Steps between C-alpha positions, in 0.01 A plus 500: 500500500774705680762246389402538134533878518837471668630248247365713211675807640828308541481362143423846361792651696734224374399552135541879528845460661607260225381732224670796666827315542495388136425855377779660702756237401418511126382859442500724805866553572628537140548833324552527126820689424503792259642441150880530485733549209807353681589222737816468704728208418854418610728513199798269476811660652295755698425515869191716487187439292440716195185605312404299191221606270179295497162508328157378606578495874244344732570461868349438838638537852387511864614663817391189694798287388835567333457203268164593338657698215431363147557668165487421127650707219656492154874559495782493247820402681764236429548240766875559495442850628348382832603318820351146514292402805526144630217337688225710346159374616205688350233566760128474421309815422129545553312345204351835406855625419501282189822613334707317769486119504740358757448139382581584138807701609621210715472256207669751263790541743534123545495443121749784440251697291530790752787645706493660841694817580565722801295813474588647839655322795376573850224728381396475863712298743514134389281554195624503140306616194538230236423532127448218257541571127325291242429585135539878548272502805607564860340369814603628846430406860663532843671194647651435840877460472724283728575798728129561544420132557746481790404837642125434483550159662696664783826331404838671453532637148748332268844649433491779245153623590446864592438563871136425580273772627426507873214275604195652656352230723 
């Protein structure tokens, strides 16, 4: 009888830990961002990002990771006005944030129905904000850049990267 109680307790604890982990990964750490009427994008020929008007902004972010930012918005801007971004890889958003579909964006980029642009480079060290434009709609996320990949792996950063911040081990 004691063994059954112990096993039941362990199973209950395992289920509760799994449910808790799921909740915190999908819901707990995200905050909805307030509505915005501009987003920052890097214009062609400019070094610093500039504000561009948007409508219907929806966004989420988290303090727990620099790459949890996601946003969707309507925007009227010509692709020629912006700096292209190579290697854009849309990152999955929680399924409750239904305006952002990383799979559909990946296919649209591959099929040249969408274009990726630099919103803001090194928004935090090694992290770029990327925007994809498709049919008057913008989708944004944070993506690790080559400087960040090397730095986070503990390797020397490539030539042309800003100096990395001091490590706190």
